[in-house]
Backbone bond lengths (Angstrom), bond angles and torsions (degrees), N, CA, C in turn:
res aa  C-N    CA-C-N  psi(-1)  N-CA   C-N-CA  omega(-1)  CA-C   N-CA-C  phi
1 M - - - 1.460 - - 1.503 104.94 -
2 P 1.428 112.09 148.68 1.453 118.88 -178.42 1.561 110.85 -64.17
3 I 1.297 116.38 155.72 1.478 121.77 171.80 1.571 109.95 -66.84
4 P 1.296 119.95 117.56 1.431 119.60 -179.38 1.498 118.54 -46.50
5 A 1.199 124.33 132.89 1.464 129.96 179.80 1.473 109.32 -68.38
6 K 1.329 115.99 141.43 1.440 121.44 179.60 1.564 116.43 -106.72
7 S 1.311 112.08 -4.87 1.477 121.48 179.95 1.453 111.54 -153.28
8 I 1.306 119.81 164.61 1.416 122.20 176.12 1.453 112.69 -66.30
9 D 1.340 117.69 -34.67 1.498 115.52 173.88 1.559 114.96 -59.84
10 E 1.329 114.50 -34.27 1.448 120.33 177.82 1.514 110.81 -68.54
11 V 1.365 111.47 -36.15 1.576 118.51 174.99 1.516 109.68 -58.73
12 V 1.338 115.57 -49.31 1.455 122.12 179.71 1.551 109.84 -54.11
13 V 1.370 117.34 -48.91 1.394 120.23 178.42 1.524 110.34 -55.55
14 D 1.380 119.60 -47.72 1.532 123.06 -179.14 1.547 106.70 -64.32
15 L 1.284 123.42 -37.73 1.410 120.13 175.65 1.408 118.45 -69.57
16 T 1.353 116.73 -31.58 1.445 122.25 171.25 1.598 114.51 -62.55
17 E 1.308 111.15 -43.61 1.384 118.97 174.37 1.611 115.34 -58.02
18 I 1.351 112.58 -36.99 1.533 119.82 -179.43 1.592 101.31 -69.83
19 V 1.342 118.26 -47.43 1.471 120.56 -175.39 1.566 108.77 -65.56
20 E 1.282 120.41 -33.88 1.465 118.56 178.81 1.448 112.86 -76.19
21 R 1.285 115.44 -32.98 1.524 119.76 173.71 1.493 108.86 -61.57
22 A 1.352 118.80 -49.31 1.329 121.56 178.21 1.556 116.65 -58.20
23 R 1.382 110.79 -36.93 1.503 113.21 174.74 1.530 114.12 -63.47
24 E 1.387 110.75 -40.58 1.594 113.30 177.48 1.509 111.83 -63.92
25 D 1.317 113.84 -39.85 1.523 115.68 177.94 1.523 116.31 -83.65
26 K 1.321 114.98 -5.45 1.468 121.97 -177.06 1.569 107.78 55.45
27 S 1.287 115.44 53.76 1.455 121.61 -170.70 1.516 107.65 -114.55
28 R 1.356 118.01 135.96 1.412 124.38 177.89 1.512 115.16 -65.79
29 V 1.306 115.77 -7.45 1.412 122.16 171.57 1.470 109.08 -52.57
30 G 1.274 116.51 -36.26 1.470 125.82 -178.40 1.559 114.88 -59.75
31 Y 1.352 114.67 -18.26 1.466 115.18 -175.69 1.493 110.24 -70.28
32 F 1.389 118.25 -52.99 1.424 120.05 178.60 1.515 108.57 -66.58
33 A 1.319 121.79 -41.82 1.464 122.49 176.50 1.456 114.97 -50.62
34 A 1.341 115.00 -44.66 1.501 119.04 -175.66 1.527 108.85 -66.43
35 M 1.336 113.62 -44.90 1.444 121.74 179.88 1.547 111.37 -58.61
36 Y 1.332 111.02 -48.51 1.507 118.43 -176.56 1.522 109.15 -60.48
37 R 1.316 115.31 -46.61 1.557 118.03 -179.38 1.500 110.67 -56.35
38 K 1.386 116.60 -40.31 1.459 119.80 -178.98 1.538 108.19 -67.82
39 V 1.316 120.14 -37.54 1.403 124.89 -178.11 1.539 107.67 -66.77
40 T 1.294 118.94 -41.30 1.423 126.30 -178.65 1.507 110.08 -59.21
41 V 1.309 113.77 -47.98 1.466 121.00 -174.84 1.571 104.73 -63.05
42 A 1.282 116.57 -44.53 1.519 120.03 179.82 1.497 114.10 -61.63
43 I 1.380 115.54 -38.10 1.425 117.88 176.04 1.449 115.58 -66.29
44 K 1.382 115.75 -38.15 1.503 123.31 175.95 1.592 105.58 -62.80
45 E 1.229 118.46 -41.87 1.488 119.58 -179.24 1.558 109.28 -66.00
46 A 1.309 117.32 -37.45 1.494 120.20 175.84 1.588 111.46 -64.36
47 I 1.299 112.60 -42.95 1.477 115.35 -179.17 1.513 108.89 -65.86
48 D 1.347 117.03 -45.64 1.442 119.76 176.37 1.411 119.30 -56.60
49 A 1.500 113.99 -33.98 1.427 121.12 176.80 1.530 115.75 -76.53
50 G 1.381 117.74 -3.49 1.435 123.14 176.49 1.546 110.73 81.56
51 E 1.278 118.28 29.14 1.479 117.89 178.89 1.483 113.12 -83.48
52 F 1.374 119.87 1.33 1.446 116.69 176.55 1.469 106.35 -123.71
53 E 1.379 110.78 156.16 1.464 119.68 -178.23 1.511 113.95 -65.72
54 D 1.415 116.35 -40.75 1.431 121.95 -179.73 1.499 110.84 -123.22
55 A 1.253 119.22 89.08 1.465 126.69 -168.67 1.515 108.22 -62.70
56 E 1.363 112.76 -43.71 1.557 118.31 -177.20 1.527 109.03 -58.03
57 R 1.350 115.60 -49.80 1.416 120.64 -173.26 1.618 108.85 -71.41
58 M 1.294 119.09 -32.24 1.415 119.30 178.61 1.604 109.65 -69.65
59 S 1.349 115.43 -34.07 1.376 119.58 174.46 1.632 113.16 -59.16
60 R 1.382 109.89 -45.67 1.455 115.57 179.26 1.462 112.54 -67.19
61 L 1.374 116.52 -37.76 1.437 117.62 176.68 1.550 111.93 -64.19
62 D 1.342 116.31 -38.51 1.425 116.95 -179.68 1.554 110.73 -64.96
63 V 1.378 116.63 -37.57 1.479 120.36 -179.02 1.516 111.46 -69.69
64 V 1.338 115.11 -39.28 1.539 115.51 179.26 1.436 109.43 -70.88
65 F 1.348 113.31 -43.45 1.567 116.96 176.19 1.520 113.27 -51.53
66 A 1.368 114.97 -51.97 1.466 118.79 -174.42 1.551 110.54 -70.51
67 Q 1.297 119.33 -31.04 1.454 119.30 -177.70 1.427 112.23 -65.98
68 R 1.311 119.77 -26.74 1.495 121.15 174.96 1.536 112.17 -64.58
69 Y 1.371 112.97 -37.82 1.497 115.03 174.73 1.546 112.13 -71.47
70 V 1.284 113.57 -41.19 1.623 117.17 -178.58 1.541 106.11 -60.75
71 D 1.338 116.26 -43.02 1.487 118.65 -176.73 1.523 111.48 -70.89
72 A 1.266 114.34 -36.65 1.503 114.76 177.25 1.594 112.61 -66.66
73 S 1.321 112.49 -40.89 1.433 120.76 177.24 1.640 109.40 -58.61
74 A 1.406 115.92 -47.14 1.357 119.67 176.70 1.531 117.19 -59.27
75 E 1.379 111.44 -42.36 1.436 115.26 175.59 1.508 113.64 -60.61
76 F 1.289 116.71 -44.87 1.487 120.75 177.71 1.467 114.05 -59.38
77 M 1.377 114.23 -46.79 1.561 120.99 176.69 1.411 111.54 -57.11
78 A 1.319 120.95 -34.86 1.454 129.36 -174.02 1.501 110.18 -85.15
79 G 1.338 118.19 -4.32 1.388 119.58 -176.33 1.482 119.22 83.58
80 K 1.246 116.38 10.65 1.464 128.38 -177.44 1.562 105.53 -94.97
81 A 1.366 112.44 163.59 1.448 116.93 176.17 1.389 115.36 -93.09
82 P 1.359 119.91 119.76 1.472 117.91 175.46 1.515 110.18 -84.89
83 T 1.313 121.94 -165.67 1.442 121.12 171.13 1.538 113.19 -51.19
84 A 1.313 115.26 152.76 1.457 115.75 178.30 1.513 113.40 -61.32
85 S 1.392 113.86 -27.79 1.482 115.61 -179.00 1.484 109.47 -66.33
86 W 1.392 115.42 -43.53 1.433 119.49 -174.15 1.579 109.56 -76.48
87 Q 1.318 115.39 -27.72 1.449 119.86 176.61 1.549 108.73 -61.97
88 V 1.262 116.49 -41.52 1.555 117.89 178.26 1.423 110.20 -62.25
89 A 1.410 117.45 -42.87 1.477 120.33 -176.49 1.523 110.83 -65.44
90 F 1.474 114.98 -48.05 1.393 115.31 -177.82 1.538 117.20 -66.95
91 D 1.317 113.19 -33.59 1.525 118.92 176.30 1.516 105.97 -67.88
92 G 1.350 120.31 -39.39 1.464 119.26 177.35 1.557 114.30 -61.84
93 A 1.343 114.62 -28.22 1.523 118.08 -177.21 1.568 106.82 -71.07
94 G 1.363 116.78 -24.93 1.486 115.75 176.12 1.461 118.13 -79.66
95 R 1.368 116.26 2.63 1.434 118.64 -179.21 1.530 113.79 -104.07
96 W 1.364 120.92 149.90 1.386 122.47 179.27 1.455 112.28 -77.62
97 R 1.300 118.19 -37.06 1.403 121.52 -166.84 1.567 119.79 -63.01
98 P 1.365 117.78 -39.08 1.490 115.36 -176.41 1.460 110.65 -62.06
99 I 1.329 118.08 144.11 1.540 121.18 172.13 1.521 110.03 -77.09
100 I 1.383 114.49 162.46 1.456 123.07 -177.76 1.527 109.72 -45.96
101 I 1.355 111.63 -49.95 1.558 117.73 -169.97 1.526 105.98 -62.75
102 Q 1.413 117.06 -39.45 1.487 119.36 176.22 1.488 114.32 -55.46
103 H 1.353 116.66 -47.85 1.493 120.76 174.94 1.500 112.69 -54.86
104 L 1.310 120.46 -40.44 1.437 123.85 -175.06 1.523 108.96 -72.24
105 I 1.300 113.41 -46.76 1.528 118.42 -178.19 1.477 115.46 -66.08
106 I 1.412 116.12 -37.54 1.425 122.08 177.40 1.546 109.58 -64.30
107 G 1.238 119.71 -39.62 1.411 129.00 173.37 1.526 111.90 -57.98
108 M 1.330 111.01 -54.03 1.500 120.08 176.33 1.530 112.64 -59.56
109 N 1.344 120.55 -36.83 1.343 126.43 177.11 1.621 108.70 -59.68
110 A 1.314 118.36 -52.58 1.446 117.86 179.95 1.555 113.26 -65.46
111 H 1.341 116.06 -35.49 1.474 121.83 -173.33 1.509 109.23 -75.50
112 I 1.330 117.79 -44.25 1.467 122.07 -176.72 1.455 113.44 -81.95
113 N 1.342 117.65 -53.72 1.477 120.65 -174.06 1.488 112.48 -65.47
114 L 1.297 118.67 -30.80 1.477 123.37 -178.13 1.530 112.92 -103.12
115 D 1.321 111.56 -62.88 1.484 122.89 -166.06 1.556 111.86 -64.27
116 L 1.390 116.42 -43.51 1.478 124.50 -171.25 1.544 110.44 -63.84
117 G 1.246 112.84 -42.88 1.583 117.73 -179.87 1.511 115.30 -63.39
118 I 1.391 109.68 -38.33 1.459 122.39 -179.64 1.513 105.30 -66.97
119 A 1.379 121.16 -48.01 1.410 123.46 -175.04 1.509 110.17 -69.26
120 A 1.375 115.89 -37.24 1.506 113.05 178.47 1.498 112.93 -68.33
121 A 1.333 120.09 -35.76 1.409 121.24 174.88 1.614 114.50 -69.84
122 T 1.177 116.64 -24.24 1.539 123.82 175.59 1.478 109.55 -71.88
123 V 1.308 118.47 -44.42 1.439 115.98 -174.01 1.533 112.78 -89.73
124 A 1.293 116.32 -15.03 1.482 122.98 -179.49 1.510 109.61 -134.51
125 P 1.217 122.19 67.74 1.461 127.66 -179.23 1.535 113.80 -66.41
126 G 1.320 117.59 157.00 1.424 119.33 171.66 1.495 110.54 55.26
127 A 1.343 111.06 -139.89 1.528 118.69 -172.87 1.537 113.69 -68.75
128 E 1.422 113.73 -11.30 1.412 114.53 -179.90 1.501 114.02 -70.13
129 L 1.423 113.78 -21.61 1.495 113.57 -176.72 1.490 110.93 -58.14
130 A 1.285 122.79 -32.18 1.401 124.64 -171.50 1.614 105.46 -63.22
131 T 1.239 118.69 -34.99 1.487 121.46 -178.46 1.547 113.12 -74.89
132 L 1.290 116.49 -10.70 1.432 122.70 176.53 1.492 114.93 -87.08
133 E 1.285 117.57 -18.88 1.478 124.79 -174.61 1.499 112.69 -49.30
134 G 1.337 116.61 -51.70 1.455 120.66 -173.57 1.618 113.71 -57.01
135 D 1.373 107.66 -46.27 1.521 111.87 179.96 1.581 111.78 -73.11
136 F 1.307 111.69 -28.38 1.484 118.20 -179.99 1.641 108.39 -65.11
137 K 1.291 113.82 -39.05 1.499 120.03 177.60 1.517 110.29 -72.72
138 T 1.352 117.58 -34.90 1.510 121.91 -173.86 1.462 107.85 -65.42
139 I 1.371 117.55 -37.53 1.513 124.71 -179.77 1.544 109.19 -59.99
140 N 1.306 116.96 -28.81 1.540 118.36 -178.43 1.525 111.60 -55.65
141 A 1.391 116.79 -40.37 1.362 116.35 -176.12 1.536 112.49 -71.49
142 V 1.307 116.35 -33.22 1.490 122.51 174.68 1.566 107.73 -59.02
143 L 1.306 115.65 -51.03 1.465 118.79 -171.78 1.535 107.20 -69.89
144 S 1.354 121.85 -43.47 1.391 120.39 -178.85 1.515 115.85 -59.81
145 H 1.341 113.90 -41.26 1.442 118.90 176.20 1.559 109.49 -61.51
146 L 1.348 119.56 -44.12 1.445 119.88 177.17 1.466 117.33 -61.98
147 V 1.367 113.99 -41.14 1.423 118.85 -179.24 1.486 109.84 -61.81
148 D 1.257 121.41 -46.69 1.442 129.68 176.29 1.575 108.34 -47.93
149 G 1.398 109.39 -49.27 1.488 114.41 -177.31 1.511 111.79 -63.98
150 F 1.306 116.34 -40.00 1.490 119.31 -178.28 1.552 110.74 -68.81
151 T 1.290 117.79 -32.80 1.408 120.89 174.50 1.519 112.29 -60.37
152 A 1.344 112.72 -37.85 1.464 116.31 178.60 1.429 109.69 -75.27
153 D 1.314 125.31 -32.20 1.449 129.06 -176.66 1.575 106.26 -67.65
154 V 1.354 111.84 -37.51 1.490 113.28 -173.89 1.541 113.05 -64.42
155 V 1.312 114.07 -25.46 1.536 118.11 177.57 1.475 114.39 -49.67
156 E 1.412 115.30 -34.99 1.465 124.86 -179.82 1.524 109.92 -55.91
157 V 1.339 119.42 -38.12 1.359 123.27 -168.74 1.492 110.41 -116.86
158 S 1.363 118.56 -4.24 1.390 125.00 178.64 1.588 110.26 -142.41
159 P 1.388 109.50 75.82 1.573 113.61 -170.05 1.482 114.48 -63.46
160 W 1.304 123.11 -19.89 1.396 123.12 179.37 1.529 112.28 -96.54
161 I 1.335 118.46 17.27 1.470 117.63 -175.33 1.542 110.92 -63.42
162 G 1.342 118.55 -26.92 1.373 120.59 179.15 1.524 115.03 -59.50
163 L 1.387 113.83 -19.22 1.440 119.97 177.98 1.630 113.38 -54.48
164 L 1.378 108.89 -31.21 1.425 115.58 -177.00 1.579 111.54 -52.07
165 D 1.331 117.60 -31.50 1.362 123.13 -177.89 1.481 112.02 -72.80
166 R 1.279 118.82 -13.03 1.519 120.21 -165.26 1.595 107.48 -123.14
167 I 1.340 118.61 -26.09 1.509 117.34 -177.74 1.498 109.75 -77.21
168 G 1.313 114.68 155.71 1.476 122.40 -175.22 1.477 111.21 -98.25
169 G 1.329 116.25 -141.05 1.438 121.37 -173.81 1.538 109.44 127.30
170 R 1.340 118.30 -155.35 1.430 118.25 -178.23 1.568 107.77 -70.13
171 A 1.257 114.39 151.25 1.543 120.23 -176.07 1.555 107.81 -61.45
172 D 1.301 118.27 -31.44 1.430 121.82 -174.62 1.471 107.48 -100.56
173 N 1.340 122.61 35.97 1.442 127.86 -173.03 1.530 111.23 -47.64
174 V 1.441 115.01 115.33 1.405 117.65 -175.34 1.516 116.74 -72.07
175 L 1.299 113.89 -19.28 1.570 116.18 -175.91 1.485 106.78 -77.96
176 I 1.369 119.10 -49.85 1.453 119.98 -171.08 1.547 108.00 -75.31
177 N 1.317 115.21 -30.70 1.447 119.53 -175.79 1.624 112.05 -81.92
178 F 1.290 116.85 -8.80 1.443 119.63 -179.74 1.539 108.42 -55.95
179 S 1.373 117.59 129.74 1.398 120.49 -177.13 1.547 110.59 -132.61
180 I 1.324 111.54 128.03 1.528 112.08 177.50 1.456 109.26 -63.31
181 G 1.316 118.95 -37.36 1.490 120.79 179.77 1.491 113.53 -62.76
182 V 1.331 116.49 -42.72 1.409 120.22 173.98 1.518 115.23 -63.69
183 A 1.341 115.52 -39.60 1.419 119.44 177.91 1.496 108.75 -64.57
184 R 1.259 118.90 -42.40 1.450 118.14 -178.69 1.602 113.49 -69.00
185 I 1.337 115.19 -25.88 1.523 118.27 169.76 1.500 105.97 -63.64
186 E 1.305 118.64 -45.48 1.532 120.87 178.81 1.488 113.66 -58.67
187 A 1.432 111.56 -39.22 1.438 120.20 179.50 1.517 112.44 -62.31
188 W 1.336 114.56 -44.79 1.462 122.44 179.46 1.567 110.48 -64.14
189 D 1.318 112.33 -41.42 1.574 117.40 176.72 1.464 107.66 -58.98
190 L 1.321 120.71 -43.54 1.468 121.49 178.89 1.467 112.22 -63.72
191 A 1.306 115.48 -42.90 1.434 118.83 177.16 1.524 111.63 -57.63
192 G 1.274 115.51 -45.25 1.503 122.00 175.67 1.568 114.83 -56.07
193 Q 1.314 112.50 -36.41 1.477 115.29 178.66 1.477 111.79 -73.98
194 L 1.370 116.62 -35.19 1.424 119.75 -173.53 1.520 113.40 -84.63
195 A 1.361 118.23 -35.24 1.493 120.15 -168.77 1.533 112.56 -54.62
196 P 1.405 121.93 -38.02 1.464 121.59 -177.37 1.445 111.86 -77.97
197 L 1.340 122.28 -8.81 1.492 126.14 -170.63 1.491 111.59 -90.87
198 S 1.285 117.45 156.53 1.482 121.57 168.80 1.508 109.73 -82.81
199 G 1.288 115.55 170.46 1.503 117.29 -178.02 1.600 115.77 -53.15
200 P 1.373 122.67 -50.29 1.353 124.31 -173.98 1.527 110.14 -63.95
201 E 1.360 114.24 -32.44 1.507 123.48 178.49 1.547 114.00 -62.98
202 W 1.262 113.31 -21.46 1.491 119.06 -177.14 1.501 111.13 -67.88
203 E 1.318 116.11 -33.59 1.483 119.75 -161.77 1.554 110.95 -56.91
204 P 1.358 119.04 -53.31 1.458 113.87 -179.18 1.506 116.80 -68.19
205 V 1.244 117.25 -21.67 1.490 120.27 179.26 1.511 108.78 -78.16
206 V 1.396 116.21 -38.56 1.420 119.68 176.57 1.570 113.94 -67.82
207 A 1.439 109.97 -39.83 1.446 115.05 -177.25 1.530 111.96 -66.18
208 A 1.373 115.87 -34.26 1.453 123.28 -177.88 1.568 105.60 -69.40
209 R 1.358 118.46 -45.45 1.520 118.20 179.91 1.529 109.25 -68.77
210 D 1.309 115.94 -35.52 1.539 111.19 178.70 1.425 113.14 -64.99
211 E 1.389 119.93 -36.26 1.480 123.39 179.41 1.521 105.90 -64.22
212 W 1.284 118.42 -48.38 1.469 120.18 179.22 1.495 114.19 -55.49
213 T 1.327 112.81 -49.62 1.423 120.76 -175.10 1.566 109.88 -65.94
214 A 1.298 119.97 -39.41 1.387 123.39 177.43 1.560 107.90 -63.53
215 G 1.279 121.29 -38.33 1.414 126.77 -177.90 1.547 110.94 -67.78
216 F 1.386 113.59 -37.04 1.414 119.09 179.68 1.562 107.21 -72.07
217 G 1.440 117.92 -38.35 1.450 118.12 176.80 1.519 110.39 -61.01
218 E 1.309 120.13 -33.55 1.498 118.76 -179.31 1.500 108.22 -68.82
219 L 1.368 115.92 -35.84 1.511 115.01 175.97 1.535 112.53 -65.39
220 L 1.295 118.01 -35.86 1.448 123.12 172.29 1.435 116.09 -57.49
221 L 1.371 112.38 -37.95 1.501 121.08 176.68 1.476 113.06 -73.11
222 H 1.369 114.29 -37.26 1.486 121.96 -173.23 1.496 108.76 -128.67
223 P 1.396 120.77 76.58 1.439 120.78 -173.52 1.537 115.71 -88.53
224 G 1.358 114.20 23.48 1.489 117.32 179.52 1.483 116.15 109.86
225 W 1.254 120.60 145.23 1.495 119.21 -171.07 1.462 113.22 -67.62
226 L 1.265 121.25 -35.21 1.517 119.96 -175.26 1.573 107.81 -70.72
227 F 1.241 115.81 -46.38 1.513 120.58 -179.98 1.543 109.92 -66.36
228 S 1.367 114.75 -35.48 1.400 121.19 179.64 1.569 115.15 -59.85
229 G 1.321 111.50 -33.27 1.433 122.21 -179.87 1.567 107.99 -65.04
230 G 1.395 115.89 -41.59 1.485 116.59 177.92 1.444 110.44 -71.93
231 L 1.336 119.93 -30.81 1.517 119.55 176.57 1.486 111.18 -72.45
232 L 1.350 120.61 -25.65 1.448 121.13 175.80 1.611 109.47 -70.50
233 A 1.285 113.29 -33.20 1.533 115.52 179.63 1.591 106.11 -69.26
234 I 1.300 118.21 -38.72 1.449 117.30 176.52 1.481 110.15 -66.30
235 R 1.378 118.25 -44.59 1.438 118.42 177.94 1.505 119.61 -56.07
236 L 1.342 114.78 -38.13 1.435 123.39 -179.90 1.545 112.76 -62.89
237 R 1.342 115.15 -21.22 1.431 118.97 177.56 1.497 114.16 -103.64
238 E 1.389 115.66 -3.12 1.422 119.02 177.60 1.600 114.21 -74.40
239 S 1.240 118.26 157.42 1.417 122.99 175.98 1.578 107.71 -67.39
240 N 1.324 117.57 136.67 1.437 123.42 175.08 1.600 109.54 -97.53
241 D 1.291 117.72 1.25 1.372 123.38 177.58 1.542 110.10 -81.84
242 I 1.291 118.38 96.93 1.467 124.70 -174.21 1.524 109.21 -61.48
243 L 1.334 114.73 -44.70 1.512 114.72 -178.95 1.508 113.58 -61.82
244 R 1.337 115.79 -35.95 1.422 117.60 176.08 1.441 116.42 -66.68
245 V 1.328 113.62 -40.78 1.514 114.74 176.88 1.543 110.25 -64.15
246 I 1.263 121.51 -42.82 1.445 124.66 178.21 1.533 110.61 -58.54
247 D 1.365 117.02 -36.06 1.446 118.81 -179.45 1.502 110.56 -73.51
248 V 1.322 116.65 -36.16 1.518 120.96 178.70 1.450 109.49 -63.11
249 L 1.452 118.78 -43.31 1.430 123.66 -176.88 1.488 115.22 -75.92
250 S 1.376 112.48 -13.54 1.385 120.51 -178.96 1.646 113.36 -90.42
251 N 1.343 111.16 -26.72 1.530 116.29 -173.39 1.580 110.30 -95.02
């Protein structure tokens, strides 16, 4: 396992190593890693700019949060089993069929729906969790702005991505309806379940959330045959140059 990072700067170094490894391997794992590195830098800038009530705690939260992804990536690269949620995301990265946005959202599903709640309860256990809520909500604005920007960036390598707004599928289409805001509500709910508990009591709660998140990840990968036909049309127009896509998501 990697040596745990002690600062956001060290997290950025770890994420850069994952991106570079993905570049060497020409792996789509680098799509989420590139996006996440950019998000991490933006969060650090927001912390340094004084946008949070408790900058020191937000730094710790970001480090604990990121470490879960770094550890999951290391486990996967070593042939070990990460959480089921991350296993779905990493397995999906090995497939040609998912479009770029799917790769990004499936990674966000694992990291937000599972990891974020765990990280929040870790840095603010028990009654302390209530004092984290304001900063937890503030970060939503940072993430929403960044996700909108990434969607625009993807157009460069996925010119038909706008078709997502027009193609059909199941009425409750899980891909189009995936919301960072909703995922963070779920993360806060998980944190609320975990914060009052002792370490060993976390296990069944985390296991249940991991199972649910992995199942949702599978739905994001396989959103129904009709909608999948539209996704295939988008995929056929996307760039197959993995290194180029990683670069676009990095810049």
